Each structure stands twice: as C-alpha cells, then as structure tokens.
PDB file of N, CA, C and O in Angstrom:
ATOM      1  N   UNK A   1     -36.114  73.903 -23.779  1.00  0.00           N
ATOM      2  CA  UNK A   1     -36.333  75.191 -24.279  1.00  0.00           C
ATOM      3  C   UNK A   1     -35.989  76.094 -22.916  1.00  0.00           C
ATOM      4  O   UNK A   1     -36.415  75.654 -21.848  1.00  0.00           O
ATOM      5  N   UNK A   2     -35.310  77.213 -22.917  1.00  0.00           N
ATOM      6  CA  UNK A   2     -35.350  78.151 -21.808  1.00  0.00           C
ATOM      7  C   UNK A   2     -36.590  78.741 -21.578  1.00  0.00           C
ATOM      8  O   UNK A   2     -37.450  78.945 -22.435  1.00  0.00           O
ATOM      9  N   UNK A   3     -36.661  79.038 -20.263  1.00  0.00           N
ATOM     10  CA  UNK A   3     -37.760  79.649 -19.795  1.00  0.00           C
ATOM     11  C   UNK A   3     -37.623  81.208 -19.374  1.00  0.00           C
ATOM     12  O   UNK A   3     -38.407  82.083 -19.741  1.00  0.00           O
ATOM     13  N   UNK A   4     -36.569  81.394 -18.595  1.00  0.00           N
ATOM     14  CA  UNK A   4     -36.537  82.847 -18.187  1.00  0.00           C
ATOM     15  C   UNK A   4     -35.931  83.605 -19.327  1.00  0.00           C
ATOM     16  O   UNK A   4     -35.407  83.093 -20.316  1.00  0.00           O
ATOM     17  N   UNK A   5     -36.072  84.990 -19.057  1.00  0.00           N
ATOM     18  CA  UNK A   5     -35.816  85.991 -20.123  1.00  0.00           C
ATOM     19  C   UNK A   5     -34.122  85.909 -20.244  1.00  0.00           C
ATOM     20  O   UNK A   5     -33.556  85.900 -21.337  1.00  0.00           O
ATOM     21  N   UNK A   6     -33.435  85.853 -19.003  1.00  0.00           N
ATOM     22  CA  UNK A   6     -31.894  85.868 -19.132  1.00  0.00           C
ATOM     23  C   UNK A   6     -31.436  84.662 -20.010  1.00  0.00           C
ATOM     24  O   UNK A   6     -30.573  84.810 -20.875  1.00  0.00           O
ATOM     25  N   UNK A   7     -32.116  83.311 -19.732  1.00  0.00           N
ATOM     26  CA  UNK A   7     -31.801  82.246 -20.397  1.00  0.00           C
ATOM     27  C   UNK A   7     -32.065  82.289 -21.803  1.00  0.00           C
ATOM     28  O   UNK A   7     -31.298  81.714 -22.576  1.00  0.00           O
ATOM     29  N   UNK A   8     -33.180  82.979 -22.261  1.00  0.00           N
ATOM     30  CA  UNK A   8     -33.467  83.250 -23.605  1.00  0.00           C
ATOM     31  C   UNK A   8     -32.589  84.165 -24.297  1.00  0.00           C
ATOM     32  O   UNK A   8     -32.326  84.014 -25.490  1.00  0.00           O
ATOM     33  N   UNK A   9     -32.085  85.192 -23.536  1.00  0.00           N
ATOM     34  CA  UNK A   9     -30.979  85.898 -24.086  1.00  0.00           C
ATOM     35  C   UNK A   9     -29.753  85.157 -24.372  1.00  0.00           C
ATOM     36  O   UNK A   9     -29.146  85.182 -25.443  1.00  0.00           O
ATOM     37  N   UNK A  10     -29.434  84.481 -23.307  1.00  0.00           N
ATOM     38  CA  UNK A  10     -28.081  83.613 -23.398  1.00  0.00           C
ATOM     39  C   UNK A  10     -28.114  82.680 -24.543  1.00  0.00           C
ATOM     40  O   UNK A  10     -27.071  82.412 -25.139  1.00  0.00           O
ATOM     41  N   UNK A  11     -29.294  82.150 -24.899  1.00  0.00           N
ATOM     42  CA  UNK A  11     -29.252  81.306 -26.061  1.00  0.00           C
ATOM     43  C   UNK A  11     -29.054  82.069 -27.442  1.00  0.00           C
ATOM     44  O   UNK A  11     -28.341  81.641 -28.350  1.00  0.00           O
ATOM     45  N   UNK A  12     -29.716  83.154 -27.480  1.00  0.00           N
ATOM     46  CA  UNK A  12     -29.658  84.046 -28.628  1.00  0.00           C
ATOM     47  C   UNK A  12     -28.008  84.346 -28.732  1.00  0.00           C
ATOM     48  O   UNK A  12     -27.473  84.213 -29.832  1.00  0.00           O
ATOM     49  N   UNK A  13     -27.383  84.667 -27.818  1.00  0.00           N
ATOM     50  CA  UNK A  13     -25.941  85.165 -27.760  1.00  0.00           C
ATOM     51  C   UNK A  13     -25.146  83.856 -28.134  1.00  0.00           C
ATOM     52  O   UNK A  13     -24.258  83.917 -28.985  1.00  0.00           O
ATOM     53  N   UNK A  14     -25.470  82.642 -27.484  1.00  0.00           N
ATOM     54  CA  UNK A  14     -24.619  81.545 -27.755  1.00  0.00           C
ATOM     55  C   UNK A  14     -24.769  81.111 -29.312  1.00  0.00           C
ATOM     56  O   UNK A  14     -23.788  80.657 -29.902  1.00  0.00           O
ATOM     57  N   UNK A  15     -26.047  81.266 -29.976  1.00  0.00           N
ATOM     58  CA  UNK A  15     -26.132  81.132 -31.349  1.00  0.00           C
ATOM     59  C   UNK A  15     -25.174  81.904 -32.116  1.00  0.00           C
ATOM     60  O   UNK A  15     -24.262  81.391 -32.764  1.00  0.00           O
ATOM     61  N   UNK A  16     -25.434  83.346 -32.014  1.00  0.00           N
ATOM     62  CA  UNK A  16     -24.665  84.333 -32.590  1.00  0.00           C
ATOM     63  C   UNK A  16     -23.132  83.945 -32.477  1.00  0.00           C
ATOM     64  O   UNK A  16     -22.465  83.913 -33.511  1.00  0.00           O
ATOM     65  N   UNK A  17     -22.509  83.628 -31.165  1.00  0.00           N
ATOM     66  CA  UNK A  17     -21.260  83.454 -31.091  1.00  0.00           C
ATOM     67  C   UNK A  17     -20.767  82.187 -31.836  1.00  0.00           C
ATOM     68  O   UNK A  17     -19.621  82.170 -32.287  1.00  0.00           O
ATOM     69  N   UNK A  18     -21.575  81.156 -31.973  1.00  0.00           N
ATOM     70  CA  UNK A  18     -21.290  79.958 -32.514  1.00  0.00           C
ATOM     71  C   UNK A  18     -21.018  80.112 -34.056  1.00  0.00           C
ATOM     72  O   UNK A  18     -20.176  79.447 -34.659  1.00  0.00           O
ATOM     73  N   UNK A  19     -21.861  81.104 -34.647  1.00  0.00           N
ATOM     74  CA  UNK A  19     -21.834  81.426 -36.129  1.00  0.00           C
ATOM     75  C   UNK A  19     -20.463  82.166 -36.107  1.00  0.00           C
ATOM     76  O   UNK A  19     -19.664  81.899 -37.004  1.00  0.00           O
ATOM     77  N   UNK A  20     -20.175  82.957 -35.276  1.00  0.00           N
ATOM     78  CA  UNK A  20     -18.943  83.907 -35.535  1.00  0.00           C
ATOM     79  C   UNK A  20     -17.567  83.194 -35.265  1.00  0.00           C
ATOM     80  O   UNK A  20     -16.510  83.639 -35.713  1.00  0.00           O
ATOM     81  N   UNK A  21     -17.661  82.002 -34.464  1.00  0.00           N
ATOM     82  CA  UNK A  21     -16.669  81.202 -34.275  1.00  0.00           C
ATOM     83  C   UNK A  21     -16.518  80.100 -35.220  1.00  0.00           C
ATOM     84  O   UNK A  21     -15.426  79.543 -35.330  1.00  0.00           O
ATOM     85  N   UNK A  22     -17.461  79.764 -35.865  1.00  0.00           N
ATOM     86  CA  UNK A  22     -17.290  78.572 -36.850  1.00  0.00           C
ATOM     87  C   UNK A  22     -16.034  78.865 -38.016  1.00  0.00           C
ATOM     88  O   UNK A  22     -15.126  78.054 -38.198  1.00  0.00           O
ATOM     89  N   UNK A  23     -16.130  79.905 -38.614  1.00  0.00           N
ATOM     90  CA  UNK A  23     -15.029  80.098 -39.552  1.00  0.00           C
ATOM     91  C   UNK A  23     -13.514  79.852 -38.935  1.00  0.00           C
ATOM     92  O   UNK A  23     -12.643  79.177 -39.484  1.00  0.00           O
ATOM     93  N   UNK A  24     -13.405  80.456 -37.836  1.00  0.00           N
ATOM     94  CA  UNK A  24     -12.010  80.240 -37.156  1.00  0.00           C
ATOM     95  C   UNK A  24     -11.740  78.960 -36.881  1.00  0.00           C
ATOM     96  O   UNK A  24     -10.628  78.506 -37.151  1.00  0.00           O
ATOM     97  N   UNK A  25     -12.703  78.199 -36.312  1.00  0.00           N
ATOM     98  CA  UNK A  25     -12.644  76.715 -36.134  1.00  0.00           C
ATOM     99  C   UNK A  25     -12.353  75.978 -37.381  1.00  0.00           C
ATOM    100  O   UNK A  25     -11.554  75.042 -37.351  1.00  0.00           O
ATOM    101  N   UNK A  26     -12.899  76.304 -38.395  1.00  0.00           N
ATOM    102  CA  UNK A  26     -12.816  75.571 -39.696  1.00  0.00           C
ATOM    103  C   UNK A  26     -11.385  75.827 -40.251  1.00  0.00           C
ATOM    104  O   UNK A  26     -10.717  74.917 -40.743  1.00  0.00           O
ATOM    105  N   UNK A  27     -10.955  77.087 -40.150  1.00  0.00           N
ATOM    106  CA  UNK A  27      -9.598  77.231 -40.480  1.00  0.00           C
ATOM    107  C   UNK A  27      -8.464  76.638 -39.745  1.00  0.00           C
ATOM    108  O   UNK A  27      -7.453  76.264 -40.340  1.00  0.00           O
ATOM    109  N   UNK A  28      -8.610  76.538 -38.426  1.00  0.00           N
ATOM    110  CA  UNK A  28      -7.821  75.728 -37.667  1.00  0.00           C
ATOM    111  C   UNK A  28      -7.820  74.391 -38.018  1.00  0.00           C
ATOM    112  O   UNK A  28      -6.731  73.827 -38.132  1.00  0.00           O
ATOM    113  N   UNK A  29      -8.910  73.748 -38.220  1.00  0.00           N
ATOM    114  CA  UNK A  29      -8.963  72.371 -38.645  1.00  0.00           C
ATOM    115  C   UNK A  29      -8.421  71.968 -40.080  1.00  0.00           C
ATOM    116  O   UNK A  29      -7.806  70.931 -40.330  1.00  0.00           O
ATOM    117  N   UNK A  30      -8.764  72.995 -41.002  1.00  0.00           N
ATOM    118  CA  UNK A  30      -8.179  72.707 -42.251  1.00  0.00           C
ATOM    119  C   UNK A  30      -6.627  72.815 -42.317  1.00  0.00           C
ATOM    120  O   UNK A  30      -5.941  72.005 -42.940  1.00  0.00           O
ATOM    121  N   UNK A  31      -6.122  73.885 -41.621  1.00  0.00           N
ATOM    122  CA  UNK A  31      -4.735  74.078 -41.769  1.00  0.00           C
ATOM    123  C   UNK A  31      -4.065  72.974 -40.934  1.00  0.00           C
ATOM    124  O   UNK A  31      -2.944  72.688 -41.355  1.00  0.00           O
ATOM    125  N   UNK A  32      -4.452  72.315 -39.908  1.00  0.00           N
ATOM    126  CA  UNK A  32      -4.007  71.033 -39.210  1.00  0.00           C
ATOM    127  C   UNK A  32      -3.956  69.889 -40.237  1.00  0.00           C
ATOM    128  O   UNK A  32      -2.952  69.198 -40.412  1.00  0.00           O
ATOM    129  N   UNK A  33      -5.234  69.726 -40.972  1.00  0.00           N
ATOM    130  CA  UNK A  33      -5.073  68.810 -41.829  1.00  0.00           C
ATOM    131  C   UNK A  33      -4.261  68.855 -42.804  1.00  0.00           C
ATOM    132  O   UNK A  33      -3.783  67.782 -43.173  1.00  0.00           O
ATOM    133  N   UNK A  34      -3.884  70.063 -43.478  1.00  0.00           N
ATOM    134  CA  UNK A  34      -3.001  70.389 -44.509  1.00  0.00           C
ATOM    135  C   UNK A  34      -1.566  69.780 -43.982  1.00  0.00           C
ATOM    136  O   UNK A  34      -0.907  69.029 -44.702  1.00  0.00           O
ATOM    137  N   UNK A  35      -1.171  70.136 -42.764  1.00  0.00           N
ATOM    138  CA  UNK A  35       0.165  69.935 -42.056  1.00  0.00           C
ATOM    139  C   UNK A  35       0.215  68.365 -41.970  1.00  0.00           C
ATOM    140  O   UNK A  35       1.251  67.781 -42.286  1.00  0.00           O
ATOM    141  N   UNK A  36      -0.764  67.759 -41.597  1.00  0.00           N
ATOM    142  CA  UNK A  36      -0.884  66.252 -41.497  1.00  0.00           C
ATOM    143  C   UNK A  36      -0.703  65.499 -42.880  1.00  0.00           C
ATOM    144  O   UNK A  36      -0.146  64.406 -42.983  1.00  0.00           O
ATOM    145  N   UNK A  37      -1.215  66.185 -43.876  1.00  0.00           N
ATOM    146  CA  UNK A  37      -1.191  65.777 -45.471  1.00  0.00           C
ATOM    147  C   UNK A  37       0.273  66.075 -46.056  1.00  0.00           C
ATOM    148  O   UNK A  37       0.818  65.260 -46.800  1.00  0.00           O
ATOM    149  N   UNK A  38       0.850  67.211 -45.706  1.00  0.00           N
ATOM    150  CA  UNK A  38       2.119  67.610 -46.329  1.00  0.00           C
ATOM    151  C   UNK A  38       2.884  68.337 -45.222  1.00  0.00           C
ATOM    152  O   UNK A  38       2.792  69.559 -45.108  1.00  0.00           O
ATOM    153  N   UNK A  39       3.640  67.592 -44.403  1.00  0.00           N
ATOM    154  CA  UNK A  39       4.399  68.269 -43.385  1.00  0.00           C
ATOM    155  C   UNK A  39       5.670  69.130 -43.818  1.00  0.00           C
ATOM    156  O   UNK A  39       6.801  68.676 -43.994  1.00  0.00           O
ATOM    157  N   UNK A  40       5.314  70.316 -43.942  1.00  0.00           N
ATOM    158  CA  UNK A  40       6.248  71.352 -44.474  1.00  0.00           C
ATOM    159  C   UNK A  40       6.213  72.580 -43.497  1.00  0.00           C
ATOM    160  O   UNK A  40       5.313  72.743 -42.673  1.00  0.00           O
ATOM    161  N   UNK A  41       7.206  73.371 -43.654  1.00  0.00           N
ATOM    162  CA  UNK A  41       7.435  74.430 -42.741  1.00  0.00           C
ATOM    163  C   UNK A  41       6.314  75.490 -42.965  1.00  0.00           C
ATOM    164  O   UNK A  41       5.843  76.158 -42.045  1.00  0.00           O
ATOM    165  N   UNK A  42       5.872  75.599 -44.459  1.00  0.00           N
ATOM    166  CA  UNK A  42       4.948  76.559 -44.889  1.00  0.00           C
ATOM    167  C   UNK A  42       3.534  76.309 -44.289  1.00  0.00           C
ATOM    168  O   UNK A  42       2.746  77.161 -43.880  1.00  0.00           O
ATOM    169  N   UNK A  43       3.369  74.836 -44.327  1.00  0.00           N
ATOM    170  CA  UNK A  43       1.968  74.599 -43.661  1.00  0.00           C
ATOM    171  C   UNK A  43       1.974  74.553 -42.182  1.00  0.00           C
ATOM    172  O   UNK A  43       0.944  74.692 -41.523  1.00  0.00           O
ATOM    173  N   UNK A  44       3.064  74.371 -41.704  1.00  0.00           N
ATOM    174  CA  UNK A  44       3.165  74.319 -40.138  1.00  0.00           C
ATOM    175  C   UNK A  44       3.018  75.823 -39.772  1.00  0.00           C
ATOM    176  O   UNK A  44       2.475  76.146 -38.715  1.00  0.00           O
ATOM    177  N   UNK A  45       3.447  76.635 -40.548  1.00  0.00           N
ATOM    178  CA  UNK A  45       3.608  78.163 -40.091  1.00  0.00           C
ATOM    179  C   UNK A  45       2.158  78.813 -40.182  1.00  0.00           C
ATOM    180  O   UNK A  45       1.772  79.651 -39.367  1.00  0.00           O
ATOM    181  N   UNK A  46       1.367  78.340 -41.277  1.00  0.00           N
ATOM    182  CA  UNK A  46      -0.075  78.667 -41.435  1.00  0.00           C
ATOM    183  C   UNK A  46      -0.960  78.036 -40.365  1.00  0.00           C
ATOM    184  O   UNK A  46      -2.000  78.598 -40.021  1.00  0.00           O
ATOM    185  N   UNK A  47      -0.571  76.891 -39.838  1.00  0.00           N
ATOM    186  CA  UNK A  47      -1.199  76.275 -38.914  1.00  0.00           C
ATOM    187  C   UNK A  47      -1.185  76.965 -37.420  1.00  0.00           C
ATOM    188  O   UNK A  47      -2.155  77.160 -36.686  1.00  0.00           O
ATOM    189  N   UNK A  48       0.192  77.277 -37.186  1.00  0.00           N
ATOM    190  CA  UNK A  48       0.494  78.023 -35.975  1.00  0.00           C
ATOM    191  C   UNK A  48      -0.401  79.317 -36.058  1.00  0.00           C
ATOM    192  O   UNK A  48      -1.238  79.570 -35.192  1.00  0.00           O
ATOM    193  N   UNK A  49      -0.195  80.044 -37.048  1.00  0.00           N
ATOM    194  CA  UNK A  49      -0.918  81.229 -37.047  1.00  0.00           C
ATOM    195  C   UNK A  49      -2.496  81.070 -36.861  1.00  0.00           C
ATOM    196  O   UNK A  49      -3.043  81.922 -36.159  1.00  0.00           O
ATOM    197  N   UNK A  50      -3.195  80.171 -37.361  1.00  0.00           N
ATOM    198  CA  UNK A  50      -4.405  79.891 -37.250  1.00  0.00           C
ATOM    199  C   UNK A  50      -4.839  79.411 -35.813  1.00  0.00           C
ATOM    200  O   UNK A  50      -5.956  79.690 -35.377  1.00  0.00           O
ATOM    201  N   UNK A  51      -3.905  78.666 -35.078  1.00  0.00           N
ATOM    202  CA  UNK A  51      -3.974  78.507 -33.797  1.00  0.00           C
ATOM    203  C   UNK A  51      -4.027  79.644 -32.931  1.00  0.00           C
ATOM    204  O   UNK A  51      -4.875  79.786 -32.050  1.00  0.00           O
ATOM    205  N   UNK A  52      -3.109  80.454 -33.193  1.00  0.00           N
ATOM    206  CA  UNK A  52      -2.503  81.629 -32.381  1.00  0.00           C
ATOM    207  C   UNK A  52      -3.936  82.611 -32.412  1.00  0.00           C
ATOM    208  O   UNK A  52      -4.360  83.138 -31.383  1.00  0.00           O
ATOM    209  N   UNK A  53      -4.611  82.768 -33.762  1.00  0.00           N
ATOM    210  CA  UNK A  53      -5.718  83.685 -33.757  1.00  0.00           C
ATOM    211  C   UNK A  53      -6.909  83.074 -33.002  1.00  0.00           C
ATOM    212  O   UNK A  53      -7.648  83.808 -32.346  1.00  0.00           O
ATOM    213  N   UNK A  54      -7.117  81.725 -33.079  1.00  0.00           N
ATOM    214  CA  UNK A  54      -8.175  80.981 -32.267  1.00  0.00           C
ATOM    215  C   UNK A  54      -7.895  81.367 -30.715  1.00  0.00           C
ATOM    216  O   UNK A  54      -8.847  81.643 -29.985  1.00  0.00           O
ATOM    217  N   UNK A  55      -6.717  81.376 -30.289  1.00  0.00           N
ATOM    218  CA  UNK A  55      -6.374  81.507 -28.985  1.00  0.00           C
ATOM    219  C   UNK A  55      -6.627  83.000 -28.594  1.00  0.00           C
ATOM    220  O   UNK A  55      -7.004  83.279 -27.456  1.00  0.00           O
ATOM    221  N   UNK A  56      -6.450  83.801 -29.392  1.00  0.00           N
ATOM    222  CA  UNK A  56      -6.394  85.290 -29.241  1.00  0.00           C
ATOM    223  C   UNK A  56      -8.014  85.906 -29.025  1.00  0.00           C
ATOM    224  O   UNK A  56      -8.387  86.883 -28.376  1.00  0.00           O
ATOM    225  N   UNK A  57      -8.804  84.910 -29.849  1.00  0.00           N
ATOM    226  CA  UNK A  57     -10.240  85.222 -29.695  1.00  0.00           C
ATOM    227  C   UNK A  57     -10.806  84.391 -28.765  1.00  0.00           C
ATOM    228  O   UNK A  57     -12.036  84.360 -28.791  1.00  0.00           O
ATOM    229  N   UNK A  58     -10.210  83.651 -27.884  1.00  0.00           N
ATOM    230  CA  UNK A  58     -10.554  82.807 -26.877  1.00  0.00           C
ATOM    231  C   UNK A  58     -11.643  81.847 -27.232  1.00  0.00           C
ATOM    232  O   UNK A  58     -12.648  81.575 -26.575  1.00  0.00           O
ATOM    233  N   UNK A  59     -11.231  81.347 -28.479  1.00  0.00           N
ATOM    234  CA  UNK A  59     -12.091  80.141 -29.045  1.00  0.00           C
ATOM    235  C   UNK A  59     -11.488  78.639 -28.609  1.00  0.00           C
ATOM    236  O   UNK A  59     -12.233  77.674 -28.443  1.00  0.00           O
ATOM    237  N   UNK A  60     -10.271  78.589 -28.474  1.00  0.00           N
ATOM    238  CA  UNK A  60      -9.708  77.427 -27.809  1.00  0.00           C
ATOM    239  C   UNK A  60      -8.708  77.966 -26.626  1.00  0.00           C
ATOM    240  O   UNK A  60      -8.326  79.135 -26.570  1.00  0.00           O
ATOM    241  N   UNK A  61      -8.379  77.053 -25.787  1.00  0.00           N
ATOM    242  CA  UNK A  61      -7.574  77.337 -24.648  1.00  0.00           C
ATOM    243  C   UNK A  61      -6.142  77.396 -25.176  1.00  0.00           C
ATOM    244  O   UNK A  61      -5.838  76.822 -26.221  1.00  0.00           O
ATOM    245  N   UNK A  62      -5.329  78.038 -24.506  1.00  0.00           N
ATOM    246  CA  UNK A  62      -3.935  78.449 -24.905  1.00  0.00           C
ATOM    247  C   UNK A  62      -3.226  77.037 -24.749  1.00  0.00           C
ATOM    248  O   UNK A  62      -2.417  76.726 -25.623  1.00  0.00           O
ATOM    249  N   UNK A  63      -3.455  76.208 -23.762  1.00  0.00           N
ATOM    250  CA  UNK A  63      -2.785  74.957 -23.520  1.00  0.00           C
ATOM    251  C   UNK A  63      -3.070  74.091 -24.564  1.00  0.00           C
ATOM    252  O   UNK A  63      -2.180  73.361 -25.000  1.00  0.00           O
ATOM    253  N   UNK A  64      -4.309  74.072 -25.073  1.00  0.00           N
ATOM    254  CA  UNK A  64      -4.708  73.198 -26.160  1.00  0.00           C
ATOM    255  C   UNK A  64      -4.043  73.521 -27.393  1.00  0.00           C
ATOM    256  O   UNK A  64      -3.666  72.661 -28.188  1.00  0.00           O
ATOM    257  N   UNK A  65      -3.882  74.895 -27.572  1.00  0.00           N
ATOM    258  CA  UNK A  65      -3.027  75.238 -28.722  1.00  0.00           C
ATOM    259  C   UNK A  65      -1.650  74.888 -28.622  1.00  0.00           C
ATOM    260  O   UNK A  65      -1.100  74.355 -29.585  1.00  0.00           O
ATOM    261  N   UNK A  66      -1.042  75.120 -27.588  1.00  0.00           N
ATOM    262  CA  UNK A  66       0.431  74.498 -27.255  1.00  0.00           C
ATOM    263  C   UNK A  66       0.505  73.075 -27.672  1.00  0.00           C
ATOM    264  O   UNK A  66       1.358  72.655 -28.453  1.00  0.00           O
ATOM    265  N   UNK A  67      -0.499  72.287 -27.075  1.00  0.00           N
ATOM    266  CA  UNK A  67      -0.426  70.847 -27.323  1.00  0.00           C
ATOM    267  C   UNK A  67      -0.425  70.601 -28.850  1.00  0.00           C
ATOM    268  O   UNK A  67       0.402  69.873 -29.401  1.00  0.00           O
ATOM    269  N   UNK A  68      -1.446  71.285 -29.512  1.00  0.00           N
ATOM    270  CA  UNK A  68      -1.585  70.995 -30.982  1.00  0.00           C
ATOM    271  C   UNK A  68      -0.229  71.453 -31.675  1.00  0.00           C
ATOM    272  O   UNK A  68       0.293  70.827 -32.597  1.00  0.00           O
ATOM    273  N   UNK A  69       0.187  72.413 -31.218  1.00  0.00           N
ATOM    274  CA  UNK A  69       1.502  72.922 -32.133  1.00  0.00           C
ATOM    275  C   UNK A  69       2.557  71.943 -31.956  1.00  0.00           C
ATOM    276  O   UNK A  69       3.282  71.630 -32.901  1.00  0.00           O
ATOM    277  N   UNK A  70       2.711  71.329 -30.544  1.00  0.00           N
ATOM    278  CA  UNK A  70       3.584  70.488 -30.373  1.00  0.00           C
ATOM    279  C   UNK A  70       3.590  69.183 -31.177  1.00  0.00           C
ATOM    280  O   UNK A  70       4.584  68.704 -31.721  1.00  0.00           O
ATOM    281  N   UNK A  71       2.224  68.615 -31.182  1.00  0.00           N
ATOM    282  CA  UNK A  71       2.131  67.564 -32.127  1.00  0.00           C
ATOM    283  C   UNK A  71       2.398  67.769 -33.482  1.00  0.00           C
ATOM    284  O   UNK A  71       2.967  66.886 -34.124  1.00  0.00           O
ATOM    285  N   UNK A  72       2.020  68.942 -34.056  1.00  0.00           N
ATOM    286  CA  UNK A  72       2.266  69.393 -35.591  1.00  0.00           C
ATOM    287  C   UNK A  72       3.727  69.326 -35.732  1.00  0.00           C
ATOM    288  O   UNK A  72       4.218  68.681 -36.658  1.00  0.00           O
ATOM    289  N   UNK A  73       4.491  69.981 -34.831  1.00  0.00           N
ATOM    290  CA  UNK A  73       5.927  70.265 -35.064  1.00  0.00           C
ATOM    291  C   UNK A  73       6.708  68.822 -34.982  1.00  0.00           C
ATOM    292  O   UNK A  73       7.797  68.717 -35.546  1.00  0.00           O
ATOM    293  N   UNK A  74       6.173  67.778 -34.315  1.00  0.00           N
ATOM    294  CA  UNK A  74       6.717  66.613 -34.340  1.00  0.00           C
ATOM    295  C   UNK A  74       6.477  65.952 -35.590  1.00  0.00           C
ATOM    296  O   UNK A  74       7.245  65.015 -35.808  1.00  0.00           O
ATOM    297  N   UNK A  75       5.613  66.192 -36.475  1.00  0.00           N
ATOM    298  CA  UNK A  75       5.311  65.709 -37.812  1.00  0.00           C
ATOM    299  C   UNK A  75       6.453  66.224 -38.836  1.00  0.00           C
ATOM    300  O   UNK A  75       7.070  65.576 -39.682  1.00  0.00           O
ATOM    301  N   UNK A  76       6.541  67.564 -38.503  1.00  0.00           N
ATOM    302  CA  UNK A  76       7.496  68.168 -39.502  1.00  0.00           C
ATOM    303  C   UNK A  76       9.027  67.758 -39.242  1.00  0.00           C
ATOM    304  O   UNK A  76       9.810  67.734 -40.191  1.00  0.00           O
ATOM    305  N   UNK A  77       9.416  67.455 -38.011  1.00  0.00           N
ATOM    306  CA  UNK A  77      10.708  67.006 -37.764  1.00  0.00           C
ATOM    307  C   UNK A  77      11.238  66.061 -38.689  1.00  0.00           C
ATOM    308  O   UNK A  77      12.376  65.618 -38.536  1.00  0.00           O
TER     309      UNK A  77
END
C-alpha cells in the first residue's frame, strides 16, 4: 500500500485510467479475434481502426500496433 501522498494520488489515477482504457483494449482484442476467426477485408479494416485508436490514446505503442497489423494482414493474404 502506498504511503506518501503522491503515491496515493498516483494509485487513484492509475485505477481511473485502467477503467477508461479497458474498453479500448477489449475492442482491440475482440476485433483481432474476429480477424483470426474470419480473415476478410472488412474485419481487417475494423481491427486496423481499433489499433489506430488505441495508439492515438497512448494505450499501446505504435510499434506494437504496426507489428499486430502486419501479423493480421498476413492472415488475410
């Protein structure tokens, strides 16, 4: 358990951010699962969109998003 005031505040902020980021992470995961289940251009496009939104909100790193996009596009080829 945090002791200092700043550590307590950081814990509160982290919990709030985790709740705000959860839907975005969930959308990324579900859209990627959809592409793996049915590799089509429509599902690939929605997965790319979800990844780009996550990058824009600094939830995942842009290089990770690029790597995931590359892996998904290989499935659709």
